[in-house]
DRENPA-3360 file (N, C-alpha, C; in nm, 2 decimals, always signed):
BEGIN
1 = MSSLALGG = +7.42/-0.44/+3.51/+7.39/-0.37/+3.62/+7.27/-0.27/+3.59 ~ +7.28/-0.20/+3.48/+7.18/-0.10/+3.45/+7.05/-0.16/+3.43 ~ +7.05/-0.28/+3.37/+6.92/-0.36/+3.35/+6.85/-0.39/+3.49 ~ +6.93/-0.43/+3.59/+6.88/-0.46/+3.72/+6.82/-0.33/+3.78 ~ +6.89/-0.22/+3.76/+6.85/-0.09/+3.82/+6.72/-0.04/+3.75 ~ +6.72/-0.05/+3.62/+6.60/-0.01/+3.55/+6.48/-0.10/+3.58 ~ +6.50/-0.23/+3.60/+6.39/-0.32/+3.64/+6.35/-0.31/+3.78 ~ +6.41/-0.22/+3.86/+6.37/-0.21/+4.00/+6.42/-0.31/+4.09;
9 = LYPGPDPL = +6.52/-0.39/+4.04/+6.58/-0.50/+4.13/+6.69/-0.44/+4.21 ~ +6.74/-0.33/+4.17/+6.85/-0.26/+4.25/+6.80/-0.12/+4.27 ~ +6.77/-0.08/+4.40/+6.71/+0.05/+4.43/+6.81/+0.16/+4.45 ~ +6.94/+0.13/+4.44/+7.04/+0.23/+4.47/+7.06/+0.33/+4.36 ~ +7.17/+0.41/+4.37/+7.20/+0.51/+4.27/+7.24/+0.44/+4.14 ~ +7.24/+0.52/+4.03/+7.28/+0.47/+3.90/+7.41/+0.40/+3.91 ~ +7.42/+0.27/+3.89/+7.55/+0.20/+3.90/+7.66/+0.24/+3.80 ~ +7.61/+0.31/+3.69/+7.71/+0.34/+3.58/+7.76/+0.49/+3.60;
17 = YGMNSKAF = +7.72/+0.55/+3.70/+7.76/+0.69/+3.72/+7.87/+0.70/+3.83 ~ +7.99/+0.76/+3.79/+8.10/+0.78/+3.88/+8.15/+0.65/+3.94 ~ +8.16/+0.65/+4.07/+8.21/+0.53/+4.14/+8.09/+0.45/+4.21 ~ +7.97/+0.48/+4.17/+7.85/+0.41/+4.23/+7.86/+0.26/+4.21 ~ +7.93/+0.21/+4.11/+7.93/+0.06/+4.09/+8.00/-0.01/+4.20 ~ +8.08/+0.06/+4.28/+8.14/+0.00/+4.40/+8.04/-0.04/+4.50 ~ +7.93/+0.03/+4.51/+7.82/+0.01/+4.61/+7.72/-0.10/+4.56 ~ +7.73/-0.14/+4.43/+7.64/-0.24/+4.38/+7.65/-0.37/+4.45;
25 = PIYNQGLW = +7.55/-0.42/+4.52/+7.57/-0.54/+4.61/+7.62/-0.66/+4.54 ~ +7.60/-0.68/+4.41/+7.65/-0.80/+4.35/+7.80/-0.81/+4.35 ~ +7.87/-0.70/+4.36/+8.01/-0.70/+4.37/+8.07/-0.74/+4.51 ~ +7.99/-0.73/+4.61/+8.03/-0.76/+4.74/+7.99/-0.90/+4.79 ~ +7.94/-0.98/+4.70/+7.89/-1.11/+4.74/+7.98/-1.22/+4.71 ~ +8.10/-1.20/+4.67/+8.20/-1.30/+4.64/+8.17/-1.35/+4.50 ~ +8.20/-1.48/+4.47/+8.18/-1.54/+4.34/+8.03/-1.56/+4.32 ~ +7.99/-1.54/+4.20/+7.85/-1.58/+4.16/+7.86/-1.63/+4.02;
33 = TFSTTFPS = +7.76/-1.72/+3.99/+7.77/-1.79/+3.86/+7.63/-1.79/+3.79 ~ +7.64/-1.76/+3.66/+7.53/-1.77/+3.57/+7.54/-1.91/+3.50 ~ +7.44/-1.99/+3.50/+7.44/-2.12/+3.44/+7.31/-2.15/+3.36 ~ +7.33/-2.23/+3.26/+7.22/-2.27/+3.18/+7.25/-2.40/+3.11 ~ +7.14/-2.47/+3.07/+7.16/-2.60/+3.00/+7.10/-2.59/+2.87 ~ +7.15/-2.67/+2.78/+7.10/-2.68/+2.64/+7.13/-2.82/+2.58 ~ +7.04/-2.87/+2.49/+7.06/-3.00/+2.44/+7.18/-3.00/+2.34 ~ +7.24/-3.12/+2.32/+7.35/-3.13/+2.23/+7.30/-3.13/+2.08;
41 = PVINTSYM = +7.38/-3.05/+2.00/+7.35/-3.05/+1.86/+7.41/-3.18/+1.80 ~ +7.41/-3.19/+1.66/+7.47/-3.30/+1.59/+7.62/-3.29/+1.62 ~ +7.68/-3.40/+1.66/+7.82/-3.41/+1.71/+7.92/-3.40/+1.61 ~ +7.90/-3.45/+1.49/+8.00/-3.45/+1.38/+8.02/-3.32/+1.31 ~ +8.00/-3.21/+1.38/+8.02/-3.07/+1.33/+8.10/-2.99/+1.42 ~ +8.16/-2.89/+1.37/+8.24/-2.79/+1.46/+8.14/-2.69/+1.52 ~ +8.16/-2.66/+1.65/+8.07/-2.56/+1.71/+8.16/-2.46/+1.79 ~ +8.12/-2.33/+1.78/+8.19/-2.23/+1.85/+8.09/-2.16/+1.95;
49 = LVIEGCKM = +8.14/-2.13/+2.07/+8.06/-2.05/+2.16/+8.11/-1.91/+2.15 ~ +8.02/-1.81/+2.12/+8.06/-1.67/+2.11/+7.99/-1.59/+2.22 ~ +8.08/-1.52/+2.29/+8.03/-1.43/+2.40/+8.06/-1.29/+2.37 ~ +7.96/-1.21/+2.37/+7.98/-1.06/+2.34/+7.91/-0.98/+2.45 ~ +7.97/-0.87/+2.48/+7.92/-0.78/+2.58/+7.91/-0.82/+2.72 ~ +8.00/-0.91/+2.76/+8.01/-0.96/+2.90/+8.08/-0.85/+2.98 ~ +8.00/-0.78/+3.05/+8.05/-0.65/+3.12/+8.16/-0.68/+3.22 ~ +8.16/-0.79/+3.29/+8.26/-0.81/+3.39/+8.36/-0.92/+3.35;
57 = ASFVSLNN = +8.47/-0.92/+3.42/+8.56/-1.04/+3.40/+8.49/-1.16/+3.45 ~ +8.52/-1.27/+3.38/+8.45/-1.40/+3.41/+8.54/-1.52/+3.37 ~ +8.50/-1.63/+3.42/+8.56/-1.76/+3.38/+8.45/-1.84/+3.31 ~ +8.48/-1.90/+3.20/+8.38/-1.97/+3.12/+8.41/-2.12/+3.11 ~ +8.30/-2.20/+3.14/+8.32/-2.34/+3.14/+8.20/-2.41/+3.08 ~ +8.22/-2.52/+3.01/+8.12/-2.60/+2.95/+8.14/-2.74/+2.99 ~ +8.04/-2.80/+3.06/+8.04/-2.94/+3.11/+8.17/-2.96/+3.19 ~ +8.19/-2.87/+3.28/+8.31/-2.88/+3.38/+8.44/-2.87/+3.31;
65 = HSLGNTSS = +8.45/-2.83/+3.18/+8.58/-2.81/+3.11/+8.60/-2.66/+3.10 ~ +8.71/-2.61/+3.15/+8.74/-2.46/+3.14/+8.76/-2.43/+2.99 ~ +8.69/-2.32/+2.94/+8.71/-2.28/+2.81/+8.80/-2.16/+2.80 ~ +8.80/-2.08/+2.91/+8.88/-1.95/+2.91/+8.82/-1.85/+3.00 ~ +8.86/-1.72/+2.98/+8.79/-1.62/+3.05/+8.77/-1.49/+2.97 ~ +8.69/-1.40/+3.02/+8.66/-1.28/+2.96/+8.71/-1.17/+3.05 ~ +8.74/-1.05/+2.99/+8.79/-0.94/+3.07/+8.74/-0.80/+3.02 ~ +8.67/-0.80/+2.91/+8.62/-0.66/+2.86/+8.49/-0.68/+2.79;
73 = QFLRYVFD = +8.40/-0.59/+2.81/+8.27/-0.59/+2.74/+8.29/-0.55/+2.60 ~ +8.40/-0.50/+2.56/+8.42/-0.45/+2.42/+8.48/-0.55/+2.33 ~ +8.51/-0.67/+2.38/+8.57/-0.78/+2.30/+8.47/-0.89/+2.28 ~ +8.49/-0.96/+2.17/+8.42/-1.08/+2.14/+8.51/-1.20/+2.17 ~ +8.45/-1.29/+2.25/+8.52/-1.41/+2.29/+8.46/-1.53/+2.21 ~ +8.55/-1.61/+2.15/+8.51/-1.72/+2.07/+8.58/-1.85/+2.12 ~ +8.51/-1.95/+2.16/+8.56/-2.07/+2.21/+8.52/-2.19/+2.13 ~ +8.61/-2.27/+2.09/+8.57/-2.39/+2.01/+8.53/-2.50/+2.12;
81 = VSSVLVSQ = +8.40/-2.53/+2.11/+8.34/-2.63/+2.20/+8.31/-2.76/+2.14 ~ +8.36/-2.79/+2.02/+8.33/-2.91/+1.95/+8.37/-3.04/+2.03 ~ +8.48/-3.03/+2.10/+8.53/-3.15/+2.17/+8.47/-3.16/+2.31 ~ +8.40/-3.06/+2.36/+8.35/-3.06/+2.49/+8.20/-3.09/+2.50 ~ +8.13/-3.08/+2.39/+7.99/-3.11/+2.39/+7.96/-3.26/+2.42 ~ +7.85/-3.28/+2.50/+7.82/-3.42/+2.53/+7.74/-3.48/+2.42 ~ +7.72/-3.61/+2.43/+7.65/-3.68/+2.32/+7.50/-3.64/+2.31 ~ +7.44/-3.66/+2.19/+7.31/-3.62/+2.17/+7.21/-3.69/+2.27;
89 = GTLNTLEI = +7.11/-3.62/+2.31/+7.02/-3.67/+2.41/+7.05/-3.64/+2.55 ~ +7.16/-3.57/+2.57/+7.21/-3.53/+2.70/+7.22/-3.38/+2.70 ~ +7.20/-3.32/+2.82/+7.21/-3.17/+2.83/+7.35/-3.13/+2.86 ~ +7.39/-3.02/+2.79/+7.52/-2.95/+2.82/+7.50/-2.84/+2.93 ~ +7.60/-2.82/+3.01/+7.59/-2.72/+3.11/+7.69/-2.61/+3.09 ~ +7.64/-2.49/+3.06/+7.73/-2.37/+3.04/+7.73/-2.29/+3.17 ~ +7.85/-2.26/+3.22/+7.86/-2.18/+3.34/+7.96/-2.06/+3.32 ~ +7.92/-1.95/+3.36/+8.00/-1.83/+3.36/+8.01/-1.78/+3.50;
97 = TFPPYQHP = +8.13/-1.78/+3.55/+8.15/-1.75/+3.70/+8.22/-1.61/+3.70 ~ +8.17/-1.53/+3.79/+8.22/-1.39/+3.81/+8.28/-1.38/+3.94 ~ +8.41/-1.34/+3.94/+8.48/-1.32/+4.07/+8.44/-1.19/+4.14 ~ +8.47/-1.17/+4.26/+8.44/-1.04/+4.32/+8.49/-0.92/+4.24 ~ +8.42/-0.82/+4.24/+8.46/-0.70/+4.16/+8.58/-0.63/+4.21 ~ +8.67/-0.59/+4.12/+8.79/-0.51/+4.16/+8.78/-0.38/+4.07 ~ +8.76/-0.27/+4.14/+8.75/-0.15/+4.06/+8.88/-0.12/+3.99 ~ +8.88/-0.08/+3.86/+9.01/-0.06/+3.79/+9.08/+0.07/+3.83;
105 = LNSENRWM = +9.02/+0.16/+3.91/+9.09/+0.28/+3.96/+9.13/+0.27/+4.10 ~ +9.25/+0.31/+4.14/+9.29/+0.31/+4.28/+9.25/+0.44/+4.34 ~ +9.29/+0.47/+4.46/+9.25/+0.59/+4.53/+9.30/+0.72/+4.46 ~ +9.41/+0.71/+4.38/+9.46/+0.83/+4.31/+9.40/+0.84/+4.17 ~ +9.29/+0.76/+4.14/+9.23/+0.76/+4.01/+9.32/+0.71/+3.90 ~ +9.41/+0.62/+3.93/+9.50/+0.56/+3.83/+9.46/+0.42/+3.80 ~ +9.47/+0.38/+3.68/+9.43/+0.24/+3.64/+9.51/+0.14/+3.72 ~ +9.45/+0.04/+3.77/+9.53/-0.07/+3.83/+9.45/-0.20/+3.80;
113 = VRPLLPL = +9.47/-0.24/+3.68/+9.41/-0.36/+3.63/+9.50/-0.48/+3.66 ~ +9.45/-0.58/+3.73/+9.52/-0.70/+3.76/+9.48/-0.81/+3.66 ~ +9.57/-0.90/+3.62/+9.52/-1.00/+3.53/+9.43/-1.10/+3.60 ~ +9.34/-1.15/+3.53/+9.24/-1.25/+3.58/+9.31/-1.39/+3.58 ~ +9.31/-1.45/+3.70/+9.38/-1.58/+3.71/+9.27/-1.69/+3.72 ~ +9.30/-1.81/+3.67/+9.20/-1.91/+3.68/+9.17/-1.95/+3.83 ~ +9.05/-2.00/+3.85/+9.02/-2.04/+3.99/+9.10/-2.16/+4.03;
% end
């Protein structure tokens, strides 16, 4: 969020100050997905996908296989993708899907964190 704000792509108030993150438009647009492709490495080796600093809760999939989810920017997530990679010469598709934002504080400023359920 702060990168978008600093880059001028989000003209509103600082999204990391107070409750300003609730006004950040990306949270009000429903599901959104980051996706990228990459070529397959050598298949006869073990491979791990490591995700660090993922700010928001998300669902992680590779080649339409669910790997798991993230829930905290302070944790490192490691997924064994050895059995999910496609054969060499073919592109793999990594998708990280973010559900609509749920602020962790309720109206009384008490934490109300709900578990992230699969889609």
